[in-house]
Legacy VTK file of the C-alpha trace (Angstrom):
# vtk DataFile Version 3.0
C-alpha trace
ASCII
DATASET POLYDATA
POINTS 58 float
83.059 25.966 -12.560
80.454 23.211 -11.748
80.851 19.884 -13.876
77.462 17.610 -14.115
78.294 14.392 -15.002
75.582 11.626 -16.542
76.061 8.362 -16.163
74.803 5.181 -18.052
73.077 2.142 -16.073
71.247 -0.929 -16.731
68.885 -2.471 -13.697
68.252 -5.732 -14.036
65.979 -7.555 -11.604
64.654 -11.077 -12.171
61.121 -9.559 -11.534
61.149 -7.166 -13.442
61.898 -5.676 -16.655
65.058 -4.346 -17.332
65.362 -0.553 -16.435
67.961 1.706 -18.670
68.709 5.588 -17.557
71.641 8.204 -18.481
71.195 10.577 -15.656
73.049 12.114 -12.761
73.686 10.496 -9.265
71.126 11.820 -8.174
68.541 11.172 -10.413
69.861 7.307 -9.474
69.682 7.546 -5.798
66.375 8.670 -6.498
65.211 6.213 -8.426
67.081 3.468 -6.319
65.254 4.893 -3.021
61.961 4.633 -4.759
62.599 1.407 -6.373
61.565 -0.884 -3.574
64.509 -3.112 -4.513
66.442 -5.365 -1.478
69.668 -3.749 -0.373
69.066 -0.675 -2.848
67.175 1.698 -0.156
69.330 4.117 1.201
71.313 4.606 -1.657
73.090 7.723 -0.240
76.442 5.234 0.920
76.756 3.720 -2.785
76.221 7.309 -4.301
78.624 8.785 -1.781
81.243 5.838 -2.618
80.536 6.599 -6.224
81.718 10.260 -5.309
84.548 9.783 -3.540
86.467 7.295 -6.076
85.378 9.988 -8.354
87.592 12.644 -6.408
90.261 10.223 -6.189
90.754 9.295 -9.598
91.169 13.558 -9.834
LINES 1 59
58 0 1 2 3 4 5 6 7 8 9 10 11 12 13 14 15 16 17 18 19 20 21 22 23 24 25 26 27 28 29 30 31 32 33 34 35 36 37 38 39 40 41 42 43 44 45 46 47 48 49 50 51 52 53 54 55 56 57
């Protein structure tokens, strides 16, 4: 069985308008990588840690 989880996120940066979205971790990763935000790219380590924590919760 394949399970797809959706996440809600809001990014607030002083120099930009807030960005809110509901989507997959892949979509969040793509946004962070394209955002140009300092420390947000590459986003792969953040996404991998999130997936690891989810699998540990079971």
